[in-house]
Structure formats: structure tokens, C-alpha cells
C-alpha positions, 0 to 999 in steps of 0.5 A: 394118929388114931385121934387124927383119923377119928377127927378127920372122919368126924369132919368128913361126916359133918361136911357130907351131912351139911352138903346133903342139906343144901338146896341145889344150885340151878345153873340153867332153865330151858326155855330161859323165859316164856310169855303170858297169854299163850293159847296153851296154858301149860309150860314145860321147863327143863331144869339143870343144876347140882342135885336138883332132882332131889329138891322140892319145888314151889312156885309163888306167883299170881295165876301160876300153878305147879302142875307136876314134876318129873325126874329123869333116870340116870342123873340127879342134876335134871328135873322136868317141871310143868306149870300152868299159866292162867289167862289172868297172869300178868308179865313179871318175874316169878320165883321158883323155890328149890328146897332141900332139907332146911335150905332153899334157893329162889331162882327168878324166871321171867314171864314176858308180855306177848306182843303178837297175835 
């Protein structure tokens, strides 16, 4: 019985350690898309997902820069992201890369062409 408990504790510890290194699973981003060519170049994204607060974020898209991130008190599942979209940015799908530990997840985010004045 003692060997079983030791083995069980070891497996549980390893499982928890592996879970802690996984990148978060993002389930929603609001707004779900945005437009290029807007008068205000800063966009605020509200990101929801499992343990997203504790993940590092990078953005790799021409003309788009990560300006800042903010965490909300009380939950590890929310992150507020501020990005700037330059005037030269072309419409397309950019990737938001969430990294935790050694794993990373890319979440596509669409920038649409503005069709009104």
C-alpha cells in the first residue's frame, strides 16, 4: 500500500507539473475581429481562456505592435491586451502567440479591410 501511495503521489506531481507548463487554451477574444485604417490606432482586446493571465504574449504581424497587457484581479482566465495597428498595416490574419513554460499556442485574429469612410 505504501508503494502505491508513493507511486500515486509521483504520478500526480508529474501531471500537475506538466499542466503548469502548458500554454493556455484561449476560448474567446473580444472583439472577435477588427479593421485596418481606423482613426484610433490602439485596439483593446479582452482575452478569455484557461490560465491566460499567466501566459506571455507576442504578436508577429507587419505593422502591428504589442503595446501593453493588463491582468484582471480575481481570475487567471482573463487578460486585457493593447495593440497598435499602424496605418500601413494590410488586412489579413495575424497570430497571437501565448506561451507558458516551453509550450506555445497561436491564436488567429483577423484584421479586416475598412470599407466605409
